[in-house]
KESEVO-445656 format. One line per field, with one value per residue (C-alpha): residue number from 1; residue in one letter; x, y, z. Coordinates in nm, 3 decimals, always signed. Layout:
num <- NUM; ...
residu <- A; ...
u <- X; ...
v <- Y; ...
w <- Z; ...
***
This chain:
num <- 1; 2; 3; 4; 5; 6; 7; 8; 9; 10; 11; 12; 13; 14; 15; 16; 17; 18; 19; 20; 21; 22; 23; 24; 25; 26; 27; 28; 29; 30; 31; 32; 33; 34; 35; 36; 37; 38; 39; 40; 41; 42; 43; 44; 45; 46; 47; 48; 49; 50; 51; 52; 53; 54; 55; 56; 57; 58; 59; 60; 61; 62; 63; 64; 65; 66; 67; 68; 69; 70; 71; 72; 73; 74; 75; 76; 77; 78; 79; 80; 81; 82; 83; 84; 85; 86; 87; 88; 89; 90; 91; 92; 93; 94; 95; 96; 97; 98; 99; 100; 101; 102; 103; 104; 105; 106; 107; 108; 109; 110; 111; 112; 113; 114; 115; 116; 117; 118; 119; 120; 121; 122; 123; 124; 125; 126; 127; 128; 129; 130; 131; 132; 133; 134; 135; 136; 137; 138; 139; 140; 141; 142; 143; 144; 145; 146; 147; 148; 149; 150; 151; 152; 153; 154; 155; 156; 157; 158; 159; 160; 161; 162; 163; 164; 165; 166; 167; 168; 169; 170; 171; 172; 173; 174; 175; 176; 177; 178; 179; 180; 181; 182; 183; 184; 185; 186; 187; 188; 189; 190; 191; 192; 193; 194; 195; 196; 197; 198; 199; 200; 201; 202; 203; 204; 205; 206; 207; 208; 209; 210; 211; 212; 213; 214; 215; 216; 217; 218; 219; 220; 221; 222; 223; 224; 225; 226; 227; 228; 229; 230; 231; 232; 233; 234; 235; 236; 237; 238; 239; 240; 241; 242; 243; 244; 245; 246; 247; 248; 249; 250; 251; 252; 253; 254; 255; 256; 257; 258; 259; 260; 261; 262; 263; 264; 265; 266; 267; 268; 269; 270; 271; 272; 273; 274; 275; 276; 277; 278; 279; 280; 281; 282; 283; 284; 285; 286; 287; 288; 289; 290; 291; 292; 293; 294; 295; 296; 297; 298; 299; 300; 301; 302; 303; 304; 305; 306; 307; 308; 309; 310; 311; 312; 313; 314; 315; 316; 317; 318; 319; 320; 321; 322; 323; 324; 325; 326; 327; 328; 329; 330; 331; 332; 333; 334; 335; 336; 337; 338; 339; 340; 341; 342; 343; 344; 345; 346; 347; 348; 349; 350; 351; 352; 353; 354; 355; 356; 357; 358; 359; 360; 361; 362; 363; 364; 365; 366
residu <- M; A; L; P; Y; G; C; R; V; A; V; R; D; P; V; A; D; L; R; R; I; A; F; L; L; E; R; A; N; E; G; T; H; R; V; R; A; F; R; S; A; A; S; V; L; A; E; L; S; E; Q; E; V; A; D; R; A; R; S; G; R; L; T; E; L; A; G; V; G; Q; V; T; A; R; C; V; A; E; S; V; R; G; E; E; P; V; Y; L; R; R; L; E; D; T; A; G; V; D; L; D; E; A; T; A; A; L; R; G; A; L; R; G; D; C; H; L; H; S; D; W; S; D; G; G; S; P; I; E; E; M; A; M; A; A; V; E; L; G; H; E; Y; M; V; L; T; D; H; S; P; R; L; T; V; A; R; G; L; S; A; A; R; L; R; E; Q; L; A; Y; V; A; A; I; N; D; S; L; P; S; S; F; R; I; L; T; G; I; E; V; D; I; L; A; D; G; S; L; D; Q; D; P; Q; L; L; A; Q; L; D; I; V; V; A; S; V; H; S; G; L; R; D; D; A; A; R; M; T; R; R; M; L; R; A; I; E; N; P; L; V; D; V; L; G; H; C; T; G; R; K; V; P; A; S; A; V; G; L; D; G; D; G; D; R; G; H; R; A; G; R; T; R; P; P; S; E; F; D; A; A; E; V; F; A; A; C; V; A; H; D; T; A; V; E; I; N; S; R; P; D; R; L; D; P; P; K; R; L; L; R; Q; A; L; E; A; G; C; R; F; A; I; D; S; D; A; H; A; P; G; Q; L; D; W; L; R; Y; G; C; Q; R; A; V; Q; C; G; V; E; A; D; R; V; V; N; T; W; P; A; D; R; L; R; D; W; A; A; A; H; R; R
u <- -1.220; -1.577; -1.812; -2.075; -2.289; -2.556; -2.402; -2.117; -1.796; -1.689; -1.330; -1.145; -1.130; -1.023; -1.214; -1.529; -1.483; -1.455; -1.768; -1.955; -1.860; -1.989; -2.311; -2.374; -2.295; -2.545; -2.807; -2.752; -2.794; -2.448; -2.280; -2.191; -1.831; -1.772; -1.933; -1.734; -1.407; -1.468; -1.614; -1.326; -1.066; -1.240; -1.238; -0.866; -0.770; -0.992; -0.759; -0.459; -0.364; -0.432; -0.057; +0.012; -0.265; -0.120; +0.238; +0.135; -0.067; +0.224; +0.476; +0.251; +0.238; -0.138; -0.175; +0.062; -0.233; -0.465; -0.802; -0.674; -0.660; -0.549; -0.881; -0.938; -0.574; -0.613; -0.925; -0.741; -0.443; -0.670; -0.849; -0.521; -0.424; -0.744; -0.916; -1.257; -1.180; -1.273; -1.466; -1.673; -1.733; -1.867; -2.102; -2.227; -2.286; -2.496; -2.664; -3.012; -3.254; -3.378; -3.713; -4.015; -4.155; -4.435; -4.209; -3.938; -4.195; -4.316; -3.959; -3.878; -4.178; -4.053; -3.898; -3.778; -3.787; -3.992; -3.829; -3.455; -3.205; -2.859; -2.590; -2.770; -2.986; -2.937; -2.820; -2.464; -2.372; -2.361; -2.645; -2.417; -2.344; -2.713; -2.785; -2.517; -2.636; -2.989; -2.858; -2.674; -2.991; -3.167; -3.382; -3.498; -3.532; -3.504; -3.691; -3.455; -3.652; -3.429; -3.593; -3.764; -3.627; -3.792; -3.637; -3.311; -3.173; -3.176; -3.030; -3.355; -3.336; -3.437; -3.606; -3.270; -3.088; -3.368; -3.340; -2.966; -3.028; -3.268; -3.000; -2.745; -2.974; -3.033; -2.657; -2.613; -2.892; -2.700; -2.412; -2.612; -2.699; -2.980; -3.192; -3.192; -3.285; -3.316; -3.662; -3.691; -3.873; -3.880; -3.996; -4.187; -4.294; -4.662; -4.672; -4.893; -5.180; -5.147; -4.971; -4.652; -4.302; -4.189; -4.274; -4.584; -4.462; -4.141; -4.324; -4.530; -4.212; -4.112; -4.184; -4.294; -4.381; -4.380; -4.545; -4.466; -4.524; -4.197; -4.304; -4.592; -4.622; -4.810; -5.090; -5.432; -5.611; -5.855; -5.582; -5.352; -5.639; -5.718; -5.350; -5.309; -5.633; -5.532; -5.203; -5.367; -5.618; -5.334; -5.295; -4.917; -4.896; -4.848; -4.743; -4.826; -4.497; -4.460; -4.809; -4.783; -4.431; -4.355; -4.007; -3.949; -3.633; -3.462; -3.410; -3.787; -3.754; -3.625; -3.923; -4.226; -4.146; -4.357; -4.206; -4.534; -4.412; -4.084; -4.268; -4.476; -4.170; -3.955; -4.082; -3.869; -4.154; -4.525; -4.738; -4.928; -5.303; -5.545; -5.871; -5.732; -6.064; -6.099; -5.735; -5.735; -6.069; -5.912; -5.612; -5.851; -6.054; -5.744; -5.547; -5.266; -5.050; -4.990; -4.625; -4.513; -4.192; -3.932; -3.686; -3.628; -3.674; -4.005; -4.198; -4.477; -4.774; -4.827; -4.994; -5.339; -5.336; -5.182; -5.470; -5.717; -5.565; -5.582; -5.949; -6.020; -5.887; -5.561; -5.266; -4.924; -4.560; -4.309; -4.011; -3.675; -3.638; -3.268; -3.000; -2.711; -2.658; -2.691; -3.020; -3.180; -3.204; -3.437; -3.724; -3.736; -3.881; -4.160; -4.236; -4.249; -4.503; -4.706; -4.735; -4.832; -5.115; -5.236; -5.107; -5.062; -4.825; -5.097; -5.171; -4.807; -4.716; -4.343; -4.407; -4.490; -4.242; -4.105; -4.319; -4.641; -4.540; -4.468; -4.793; -4.988; -4.830; -4.877; -5.248; -5.273; -5.147; -5.410
v <- -4.106; -4.195; -3.911; -4.039; -3.785; -3.964; -4.300; -4.434; -4.515; -4.881; -4.820; -4.520; -4.242; -3.908; -3.698; -3.902; -3.871; -3.492; -3.475; -3.704; -3.473; -3.172; -3.359; -3.439; -3.082; -2.954; -3.200; -3.080; -2.719; -2.620; -2.295; -2.254; -2.159; -2.502; -2.682; -2.474; -2.572; -2.940; -2.896; -2.667; -2.912; -3.197; -3.000; -2.922; -3.283; -3.423; -3.255; -3.451; -3.813; -4.055; -4.104; -3.732; -3.700; -3.997; -3.862; -3.518; -3.671; -3.885; -3.602; -3.343; -3.119; -3.108; -2.764; -2.624; -2.649; -2.349; -2.454; -2.727; -2.639; -2.819; -2.988; -3.107; -3.220; -3.429; -3.595; -3.674; -3.818; -4.048; -4.156; -4.227; -4.455; -4.650; -4.508; -4.346; -3.981; -3.898; -3.591; -3.809; -4.077; -3.823; -3.681; -4.026; -4.113; -3.800; -3.788; -3.838; -4.107; -4.379; -4.324; -4.514; -4.777; -4.565; -4.263; -4.481; -4.634; -4.293; -4.168; -4.476; -4.412; -4.067; -4.086; -3.727; -3.376; -3.094; -2.791; -2.723; -2.452; -2.428; -2.161; -2.011; -1.834; -1.854; -2.214; -2.288; -2.564; -2.621; -2.803; -3.103; -3.144; -3.127; -3.388; -3.630; -3.597; -3.679; -3.982; -4.107; -4.069; -4.300; -4.040; -4.085; -3.712; -3.367; -3.055; -2.757; -2.460; -2.157; -1.825; -1.578; -1.229; -0.998; -1.186; -1.001; -1.093; -1.454; -1.369; -1.467; -1.568; -1.327; -1.475; -1.469; -1.649; -1.904; -1.981; -2.021; -2.257; -2.468; -2.523; -2.601; -2.858; -3.028; -3.070; -3.200; -3.455; -3.613; -3.691; -3.817; -4.183; -4.300; -4.380; -4.015; -3.682; -3.319; -3.180; -2.813; -2.582; -2.261; -2.128; -1.833; -1.547; -1.478; -1.101; -0.857; -0.892; -1.272; -1.269; -1.470; -1.327; -1.469; -1.470; -1.693; -1.840; -1.945; -2.088; -2.299; -2.469; -2.588; -2.933; -2.810; -2.465; -2.404; -2.074; -1.912; -1.586; -1.420; -1.059; -0.882; -1.172; -0.953; -0.872; -0.892; -1.224; -1.108; -0.965; -1.266; -1.500; -1.317; -1.316; -1.690; -1.779; -1.597; -1.787; -2.124; -2.059; -1.994; -2.309; -2.264; -2.336; -2.697; -2.666; -2.405; -2.357; -2.309; -2.165; -1.976; -1.842; -1.904; -1.949; -2.150; -2.227; -2.514; -2.686; -2.726; -3.043; -3.220; -3.117; -3.272; -3.318; -3.017; -2.697; -2.559; -2.576; -2.414; -2.151; -2.051; -2.055; -1.829; -1.780; -1.616; -1.531; -1.585; -1.751; -1.540; -1.520; -1.637; -1.826; -2.179; -2.343; -2.129; -2.173; -2.551; -2.582; -2.396; -2.631; -2.927; -2.761; -2.678; -2.992; -2.784; -2.970; -2.822; -2.837; -3.002; -2.804; -3.010; -2.737; -2.750; -2.372; -2.382; -2.708; -2.549; -2.584; -2.630; -2.960; -2.811; -2.671; -2.987; -3.187; -2.934; -2.964; -3.343; -3.333; -3.094; -3.356; -3.188; -3.353; -3.286; -3.251; -3.335; -3.114; -3.040; -2.677; -2.768; -2.506; -2.752; -3.125; -3.246; -3.064; -3.293; -3.547; -3.314; -3.491; -3.718; -3.431; -3.368; -3.740; -3.759; -3.479; -3.618; -3.952; -3.781; -3.609; -3.916; -3.829; -4.147; -4.203; -4.201; -3.835; -3.728; -3.634; -3.698; -4.065; -4.080; -4.162; -3.858; -3.915; -3.926; -3.612; -3.427; -3.547; -3.428; -3.082; -3.069; -3.139; -2.813; -2.622; -2.759
w <- +4.405; +4.501; +4.587; +4.834; +5.014; +5.205; +5.290; +5.498; +5.316; +5.334; +5.216; +5.353; +5.100; +5.248; +4.995; +5.051; +5.427; +5.404; +5.191; +5.429; +5.718; +5.521; +5.442; +5.809; +5.915; +5.658; +5.773; +6.130; +6.012; +6.134; +6.033; +5.667; +5.751; +5.903; +5.611; +5.365; +5.532; +5.464; +5.116; +5.014; +5.142; +4.960; +4.634; +4.668; +4.743; +4.468; +4.217; +4.349; +4.296; +4.579; +4.615; +4.660; +4.919; +5.108; +5.086; +5.211; +5.495; +5.611; +5.589; +5.752; +5.441; +5.382; +5.537; +5.276; +5.038; +5.023; +5.159; +5.390; +5.761; +6.073; +6.140; +5.784; +5.758; +6.074; +5.930; +5.606; +5.792; +5.992; +5.676; +5.494; +5.785; +5.726; +6.033; +6.045; +6.125; +6.484; +6.364; +6.131; +6.392; +6.640; +6.378; +6.282; +6.647; +6.700; +6.359; +6.501; +6.606; +6.375; +6.208; +6.332; +6.097; +5.950; +5.892; +5.740; +5.504; +5.386; +5.350; +5.146; +4.923; +4.819; +4.474; +4.462; +4.599; +4.445; +4.613; +4.642; +4.557; +4.401; +4.389; +4.092; +4.353; +4.730; +4.760; +4.860; +4.614; +4.238; +4.067; +4.007; +4.380; +4.465; +4.198; +4.315; +4.675; +4.560; +4.370; +4.679; +4.885; +4.642; +4.468; +4.110; +4.043; +4.192; +4.087; +4.072; +4.205; +4.233; +4.319; +4.085; +4.004; +4.257; +4.547; +4.491; +4.833; +4.710; +4.367; +4.198; +3.834; +3.563; +3.258; +3.077; +3.360; +3.390; +3.018; +3.065; +3.355; +3.149; +2.885; +3.156; +3.321; +2.986; +2.946; +3.301; +3.259; +2.973; +3.211; +3.510; +3.580; +3.355; +3.661; +3.773; +3.620; +3.713; +3.648; +3.565; +3.801; +3.998; +4.332; +4.196; +4.421; +4.472; +4.432; +4.624; +4.377; +4.350; +4.013; +3.958; +3.942; +3.608; +3.237; +3.201; +2.873; +3.044; +3.346; +3.108; +2.986; +3.334; +3.472; +3.818; +3.952; +4.328; +4.422; +4.758; +4.944; +5.053; +5.105; +5.276; +5.517; +5.764; +5.519; +5.681; +5.644; +5.376; +5.154; +5.202; +5.120; +4.795; +4.705; +4.763; +4.586; +4.270; +4.263; +4.329; +4.051; +3.806; +3.590; +3.594; +3.968; +4.081; +4.446; +4.713; +4.900; +5.280; +5.305; +5.637; +5.587; +5.953; +6.097; +6.414; +6.612; +6.434; +6.769; +6.791; +6.581; +6.887; +7.101; +6.940; +6.573; +6.480; +6.612; +6.749; +7.106; +7.014; +6.813; +7.113; +7.338; +7.120; +6.769; +6.506; +6.265; +6.322; +6.056; +5.807; +5.854; +5.584; +5.545; +5.548; +5.462; +5.150; +5.046; +5.089; +4.910; +4.616; +4.623; +4.593; +4.316; +4.110; +4.207; +4.357; +4.607; +4.951; +5.043; +5.366; +5.407; +5.593; +5.687; +6.065; +6.080; +5.890; +5.949; +5.752; +5.769; +6.143; +6.229; +6.285; +5.929; +5.790; +5.936; +5.797; +5.449; +5.475; +5.578; +5.288; +5.044; +4.939; +4.775; +4.927; +4.826; +5.101; +5.019; +5.175; +5.060; +5.068; +5.009; +5.046; +4.974; +5.333; +5.371; +5.114; +5.396; +5.588; +5.411; +5.717; +5.921; +5.675; +5.660; +6.039; +6.057; +5.768; +5.947; +6.272; +6.089; +5.901; +5.553; +5.351; +5.062; +4.797; +4.880; +4.821; +4.465; +4.500; +4.570; +4.198; +3.921; +3.739; +3.428; +3.629; +3.820; +3.496; +3.337; +3.641; +3.620; +3.241; +3.287; +3.483; +3.182; +2.945
***
């Protein structure tokens, strides 16, 4: 059975329909329990022959299978009859507005995603599922950036587990389409003194290193600035992740495409304070890209800082920070905000082919 994630299915395939529903639920940031119901049902049915799925659907025996409930069974039955499942149709009809021309052009220019997570840390899906979703979205690469060890709440990778992941990714790449590859990476924590939360020799082996602050977010501005500057000056760092650490209501996306209004109306975590001029000047000096984080609950940096980084001469990486396949399509939000702030494609490192991206990062290490 076909396994599309980010596109409509032309021929009814119940497993593909279930996975498409899960993808759209993830993109809409719906509850994980709902997504899991559809992904679990898809996994169960993928192990059966098409004939058995059809026979069970017609005889009403789908719910006898562990992992298949009433709602997923109804979707499968509709799909087997050649109908678009009602649940899927409603999701497609409410999937969001079309992108304006400039945003669509920037989104189309992105060749990959430099920040995403798998179930090796706090993501909800295997690396293979994330990769296939990226392929279906038309990406040429994805940078796998699971968390570093001190972020225990996110099951951060120890040096041993990261080495294991590198070997695993190498094996997966051999089985993926030749036009796509997984690049190795990490989202490494910037510690209290500005050092990085992983073995430097191991970081040097990675294609891309995203460095982010996850703790001590309420440090005073002077201390936070020193902390960020030390990380940016480290030649192992390629991208400064979600620089303010803010969290905004995810619904703020629908207000003004930025989240600032929603943040003021009911913020969930205020931005960290730091000397933005000094930090962005360091990013320019060390050729470190500033991340435009596309998560609806982050939208980081705020537009005023994004414009300041642009005026300073920074490069950018527009990233999804996805923790599930459907969230890879959140790149549209980052592109929208980039366009609103005047960021052009030639300033965005993930518009580059994979080899150029890797060469750029490797130049930092020399």
